[in-house]
Each structure stands twice: as structure tokens, then as C-alpha cells.
N, C-alpha and C positions, 0 to 999 in steps of 0.2 A: 255226780255233777248234775246240777239242775239243767233243764232244757234251756238253751241259750235265748229262747224267745220269752222265757219267764224270768224277768228281773227279780232277784231276791228282795224281799221286804223284811227289814230287820227293825223291829220296834221295841222301845223300852216302855214297859208299863210300870210307872213309879208307884202305883197304888196310893194308899193314904200316907204318903211321905213327902217331906220337903215343904218348908215355908216358901213364900214368894222369892225372897232373896236367895235362898238355897237353890231353888229351881233355876233361877236366872244364872246363878254362878256355875252350876253344873253344866248348863247348856253352853255358856260362854267358854267353859273349859273343853267341852266336847267338840265344838265347831272347828277349831284349828287342828285337832287330832285326826279328824276325818275329812278335812277340806280337799285332800287330794284323792280321796277314794271315789271310784266310779263303778258303774255296773251294779249298783245296789241302791235301793230306796231306804232312807234312814228316817225314822220317826221317833219322837219322844212324846209320852203321854203323861203329863203332870195332873195334879188335882185341879179342880175348876178355878180355885182362887189364883192359881199361878199360870193359867193359860196365856193371858195377855203378856205377862213378863217373859215367859218362856218363848213365845212367838217373837217378841221384840229382840230377844237375845239370839234367836236363830235367823233373823231377817237377813236376806241376801246370801245365805249359806245353802248347803245341800241337805240341811236337816229340816224336816217338816214336823209339824206339831199336831197332836190329836188329843181328844178328850177320852175319858174312860167310860163314858156312858152318855146317853141323851134320851130325851123324851119324845112323845109322839104328837105334841101340839106346838104351835108357833108361839103362843103366849097365853096368859090367862091365869085363872085361880088354881094353880098347880104347885102348891107350896113345896119348896125343896127341889124342884125339877129344873132342868135347863133344856133349851130348844136347840136344834141344829143352827138356827139363825144366830143365836147368842154365841155358840161355839165358833161359827165363822166370823162373827163380829170381833171376837178376841184374836183373830188371826190364824185360825186353825183350818186344816184341810181334812182331818180324819176323826173318826170316833171308833172306839171299841164297843162292841155290842155282844152280849151273851156270855161274858166271862163267867167261869164256874162259881166265882164268889158272888156274883149277882144272882145266879141261878139258885145257889145254896142258901145264902143268908137273906136274900130279899125275895125269894120264891118267884123269880121271873119265869114265866111259862114260855113254851115255844111259840104260842100264839102272840103273846106280847112282844117277844123278841122279833118275830116276823113283822109286826106292825112298826116297831122301832126302826128296823132295818129299812123298810120301805120308805118311811118318812124321812129318814136321814138322807137316803139316796135321792129322793125327790127334791130335797132342798139343798143339794149340792155338796154333801159330805161324802167322802169315801169311807168304807166300812171294813173293819177287821172283825169278822164274825167268828166267835169262839164256840168250839164243841169239845167234848171230852168225857171220858168215863171215869168212875171211881174205881178204887182197887177192888171193892166188893163186886162191882159189876164185871170187871175184867176176869176175876177169879171164878165168878159164877157163870162165865160163858155168855154174858149179855152184852159184851163190848160192841159188837157189830150192830146189834139191834138198837142200842142206845145212840151210837153215832149216826146211824141211818135216820132215826126218828128226829134227833136234834137238827140234822142237816136238812132233811126234806121238809119238816114242818116249819123250821126256822126260815128257810129260803124259798119256799114254794111261792110261785107267782112272779119271781124275778125274771127279767128278760135278759137276752143275750147282751144287750147294750148295758144294762145295769150291772151285769157281772164283770164288766170292765173296771168297775169301781168297787169291787168286793174282793177281799182277801180272806180266805178261810184260815183260822188258827186252830190247829189240833193241839189241845193241852190235856194230857192225861192227868186227871185231878190228883192222883196218887204221887205225881212227880212235881207238883207245884209247891215250891218253898220247902220241900222235904230234903233236898240234897240228893234225892234219888232221881236219876235220869233214865228214861227209856233207853234200852240198848239201841245201837244203830239198826239192828234187825227189827226190833219192835217198832221203832219210829217209821221205818220204811214200810213195814207191813200195814200199819195203821194208815199212813198217808196214801198208799196204793189203794187200800179199801175205800177211803174217802173219795179219792179221785174216781174210782169205779162207780160209787153211788152218784156222784155228780154226772158221770157219763150216762148212766142209766136214766137219770131223772131229767137232766137238762141238755144232754146231747154232747157229741164229740167236740164241737168247737169250743164250748164252755170248758169242758174237762181238760182239754189240751192247754188252754190259756190261763186258767185260774191258778193263782199262787196259793200254796198251802204252807203256812208257817208251822214250825214245831215250837211248843212252849213247855217248859217244865225243867227247872234247874239247869238251864243253858249257861255255860261258863266258857271263858276263853279256851280252856283246855279240851273241851269236847265239841265246840262249835264247828271246827274244821272237818271233823269226822262225820258229824251229823249232816252237814250241808252237802256232802258228797252223795247222799242218797238221791236217786233220780227224781223222787217225788217230794223232796223237802225243798221248799222255795223260800227259805228265810226263817226267822225266829221272832217270837213274842217273848221278850226277856223280862223277868221280874227283878230279883235281888241284884243280879250282876249288872243291871242297867243303872243302878243308883250311883255308881261311881263312873266318872267319865272315862278313866283309863281302861277299866275292865270292859265297859260297853264298847269302846272304840276297838278293843282287841277282837271282840266278837264280830263287829262290823267288818273289820279287815279280813277275818277268817272267812266270812260269808262272801265277801267280794273276790277273794283269791280263788274261789272254786267255781 
């Protein structure tokens, strides 16, 4: 069971799925399914084009809305990018930064992700900051070094106050979209290691308070077991978040523990 002082954060990363009407409809379906759920933070993260419609559908509910990425400038000649101000203007409170797909496909470095995180926080967004190792790195004994580097280089310079608006998402790359989930023991081991790195780097107060989500083939039938780990403080959910009923089931499992 997660520490009672760390409210679980359960977010759905819809990735590059759902047109505007679909996103609004899924949100409208989700809202009544989780309206009575307390003790957990609920977030959905649609594509940029659906941010405003999703925020409208979630208005007045316990469902918050986030973007999947944001840039480091307020405005200007940055074709294809979006600023924290634009994300907030669409009615959102959160953004994901550093997802493994951004790191892999778009070659986003730890230095860039650090800059993105700092700018998002400075401009009023809360951040889910993603880290995670590949299967090759895990099997090669590099997992801890990879996680430490991503975490320290990505979040260095953040203050205790800023960490109140940061959630760390541990997503083993080998478990994302593969149907393979880390065992309960593997998840706890990685989360405990990450919290230890936070403790060594940023101090006890930050380490005790920061929420660490697990991501990687989370489903209704494994969420309840995973959330019982003492260092698992919620989930960043991919495929299972695309359907309101399955996402609601995960949310309820998280809230029940």
C-alpha cells in the first residue's frame, strides 16, 4: 500500500489516438464512472488537437487533463511545437515529459528534457517525468545506471517547491505496449531504487513525498496487485486507458489500496 501521504496519480496516455469527438466522448463516458472515486488523482492526456474538447468534457469533474509533450518557449518561430501557455489555454493542468517514445523516436536528450521540465513548471504546469530502461539495458546490468542518469540529469536543478508539482513515471521500455508487465517484485525493486536516487540527490523530504507511477501494460487485472507495493504511487496507462471502462477499473483499483 502506498504511503497515505502520497495520493496515487493515475493517468491515461492516449498517445496518437482518438479524433476530437472520440476523445470528448471517452472523457464524457469516464467522468460518471469515476465520479465517486476519491483518494486518487485522475488525468487523461489526449493529442494536442483534442485538448480543449477533452478539458470541456472533464470540466467540473474529478478528471484532470494533460498534454503529452510541451516545448521550452512561450511563442515564436518553432513550427510544430506547443508551449505550456497554449496547453493551459486549452484547459489543461499537466504535461508528460520524457516519455520513452520521445526519447527513442525524436532523440530527446536528458538536457532538453531538463529544460522542458523547468519551463513547464515555471509556467504553471504540473509534470509527469518519465524514465525507463530497455530490455537490452536491463539484461546487460545497466538498468540502475540508466535510471540514475535519466533521473539526475533530467531533474537536476529542481527545487523542493517544484517537486510538489512533479510526478516521476517509471516505465520499463520492454513492458510498454508489449503485454509484458514487470512482476510485482520487479516494479517495487525499480521504484525503491528510483526513490533512493531521489533521496541521495534531492533529500529526504522530496523522496518521501514524490509520487512514482508505474507504466507498462497496466490492466485492470494487475493494477490492484501493483499498487500494493509501498513505492508504487499510481500508474501511467497506455492501451488500457483508451476505453473508459477499463481505465475506470484501473482507477478504482488504485483508489482501493
